[in-house]
Residue, then its C-alpha position, 0 to 999 in steps of 0.5 A: m522500458v519506462v523511458a522508451l514508452m515516455t519517448r513514444i508518447e511525447p509529442k514531436a513539436a513543430a519548428g520554432p523557438a517555443a518548440k526548441g524549448a519544449r524539446a530541450s525540456t523533454l530531453l532534460g526530463l528524460t535524462t533526469l528520469t533515466l538517472l533516477l531509475i538507474v539510482g533508485v531501482p536497485i535500492f528499491l529492489c533490495m529493500p525489505v517488504w512490510f509484514d503484510t506481504y509475509h502475512y499473505d505469503i503464509c495465507i497462500r502457503t496454507w491454501q496451497r497445502g490444502g488448508v481452508l482460508y479463514r479457518d486454518v489461517f486468520d485474515n480479516n480482509l477480502p481474499g482478492i489480495i491472496w488470489l493476486q499475490g498467489a498468482v504472482r508467487l506462482l509466476v516469480g517465486w518467493r524472493t523479496d526482490a521478485i515481488r518488488i519487481v512485480d510491484l514496480i511493474f504494476f506501479s509503472v503501468g499505473v503511471l502510464l495510465l495516469l499520464r494520459w490525463v496530463a498535457r503532453g508537454a508535462r508528462v515527462w516531468t510528471a513521471v519524474a515526480l512520481y518515480a522520485f517519490y515512489l522509489f524512495t518510499p519506506e518499506s511500508c508502502p510497496c507490495e501492499r493492497d492499496m497500491w495493487m488495487l490502484l491498478p484495476a481502479l486506474a484501468a476503470l478510470t480510463l474506461r470511464r473517461r472513454q465512455v463519457r467522451r463517447l456518450g458526450q460526442a456521439a450516439p454509440a449503440v446501446l449494446s456497445v455502451v453496455g459492453w464497455a460499461a460491463l468491462e469497467g464494472l469488472c475492473w472496479a470489482a477486481g479492486v473491490w475484492i482486494k479492498p471494498f473501499v474502492f467502491v467510493p471512488a468508483f461511485a464518485c467517477w460515475f456520478a461526475g461523468f453523469a453530471l457532466l453529461r447532464s450539464a452539457h445536455k449530452g447522452t440520452a436517458r436510454r444510453l445513460a441507463a444502459d451505462a449504469a446497467g452495464l457497470l452494475a452487471g460487470g460488478v455483479l458478475a465479478g462478485a458472483l464469481g468471488l462468492m462462488w469461490l468462497w463457497q466452493s473452497g469451504s471458506w464462506p462461513y469462516f469468512w462471514a463470521i470474521l467479516i461481521g464479528w471480528n472486524r467490529d473491533y478493528a473498526a473501533f481500533a481504527n477510529r481511535l488512531r485515525p487523527a494521530l496517523c493522519f498527522q504522523f503521515l503529514l509530518q513524515y512524508l513532507p514535502w510530498s504530503l502537501v500534494p494531496i492538500a493542493a490536489a484536493y483544492l484543484a480537484g474541487k475547483t476543476i469539478l465546479r468549473e467543468l460542471v458550470d462552464g461545460p467540458t468542451a475542449k479548446g478544439g471545438s465540440d468535436a474535440p475530445w473532452p478533457c473530463r478532468a472532473v472525472l479525474g478530480a472525483f476519482f482523487l477526492g473519492w480515494l482520499f475520502q475513503a483512505v482518511f475516513l473509512q480505512l485506518p490511514h496507514d502509510y500505504t493507505l494514503v500513498p495511492a491518494l498521493v500518487s493520483g494527487v500528483v497527476v491531479v496537480a499536473a493536469c489541473w494546475r495552470w502553471r505560469p512562469p514567475s513575472s519577476s526575479v524576486k518571485f523566481a528566487a522565492g520559488m527556487g528557495f521553496v524548491a530547495l526547502m522541499a528537496l531538503l525535506w525529501a532528503i531528510n524524511f526519505r533517508l536519501y543517504r541510502v544512495a551510498y549503498w547503491p554499489e553494494c546493492w549491485r554487488e550483493g543483491s537483496t540479502p538479509r543484510m542489505q534489507s536491514l541496512l536499507a530499512t527506514q523504519r527499524d523502530y517500528a514494532y511491525a518492521p521485520d529486521p531480516a538480518a537479525l531474524a536469520p540467526v533465529a531461523d538457523y537456531l530453530r532449524c537446528q532444534g528441528v522445529g516442525d509444523g505447529e511447534l512455533t509461535c510468533m508473537s508479532g508480525c515482524t517475527h512471522p517471516l520465520y514460518l516461511d523461512l522454516n517452511v512450517r505451519p504456525s502453532t495456531r491459525f493466528p500467524q501473529v498472536e500479539m497483533t491479533t490481540l491488539f486489534f481484536i480485543h474482544h476475542r483475546d480469550e479465543v486467541l489465548a485458548e488456541v495458544n494453550a491448546s497448541r503443540q508449541r515448543f518455541i515462542v519468538s518475541d520482539l523487544v521493540w514491542t515492549g516500547l524499546t527502540a531498536e538500538e536499546a533492544e539490541e543491547i547484549n550483555p557479554a557476561d550473559p548473552l541471554a539476558l534482557p536489555r537493561k531498559f526492559p520494562d519491569k511491568y512486562a517481566l511477569t507477563y507472558p511470554w516474557n516469564e518463559p525461559v529465554v534460550f536464544r537471542s539475536g538483536r531485538y528478537v528473543v526465543h523462549r522455550a514454551t513450558g506452560y500455559a499462557s497467562r492472562f497477559w492480554r486480558e490484563n491489558a484489554t482496556d489499555e490504549p495500544r502500546p507505543l511503538g519503539s519510536g513512540d509513533a502510532p502503529a501501522p499494520 
């Protein structure tokens, strides 16, 4: 589908040597894109998902069974992702590969919207770059809120360019201006209900368009006011509909209490880890992490050039404006909120990287090397970047391509293709399957299972049971919201829990160290298990089953003050020593 659409949007060049070269480049690009999709898509679909996807599945299932969001299941975010993911699950089911297919479709639609900003001759190779990056990203990036809210934001960005062009080159009717602006406002508001931070690029795009029109002396004050009013009306309408749902569903008081109370702890947690996570992303995502740096420079340069020189296209005043300043403002606004307002997890920064690729393709004035030395240096740089890509993105996984076709997205394949096994937030589906079988044989029911960390809570879905408390991941909740640990502890102690599932990687072990089994005593903890945790909850509870890194405890008494003892500690390191990513 992607290749067919790319073929349709590529130009039919005129005859001549230059046209033949353009056609050859396009043909080579389409061939490369086709091979990339054939190799990358099966691997992409067979990979596991990050724990956030499981968390929202638990929220959706609670909601479907008549529960009240934020009261019966804890979440500290706006409900837009629950609405969207709930609709996706209703349509395609609960399989991991099903939601990954939807994610890939969302990404592909976003790519087609982004390519409209790129010169026709460069569109195929820009698509190659985008898919070469996204198909091999770690499991922490796809099926996440930031990638999904990028799609309505790109739809709004496309409408913003259309509106700026109309106001700059014609005198559209005021009602038409209001109507199209209201539609754009609805798109931005859809993104806001997923994450409110999308307001930053939304305002940046509007301001850039306004500045372009004023610098070119285009657009009357009446029409500019109508444009702003339409944007506001669309946003207010979407906001009112969402607030009505929160009120009608009974979620509003609990949502508001979490939003203004609990999230203060999360903001403080984010501020402590912000520099470390940005530096980690820069290193782990080389060479792709260099793209936002180049894109930020090009975006700023393009904005200044269009504001000073004017946005008139080469074809004259009647030709459509490039409006690349609006694209640059969108990228800079998105990058700002991802780095300075959010906790910059991998999946938070990846949408900025994706749009940065398009900024570079749209704004960089490429010229062929003027000498063989420069050409050789350029090829050496490309080879180095390809090597870094292969190392950091674990392209050896391509060796599993035949098994992906034969076996599909099984727990074994998901574990084989996982790239972040040493992360405390990365589920190991192959090791979780025996745990689910054991608990199923024990007849565990609703309210009888406590999953301590986010990488264990897929068990709730596999067993089709409700958690013992409203907190699907107890340990992570106490890590992010340190001033509410007593509240979490009280709910655990008041629950009907029979079993507790813990993850040894949370104690600082690597996945390899955590999977160590003593043949003489299969239930014994690994030799490198930290002694300081031996008497803390839940490690002081009896172990009744082990599978790899996962430990099943039988709940025999009250939880100790484990979390209060660590209330002032810095977040514990993950298994590989990296900073946490939720």
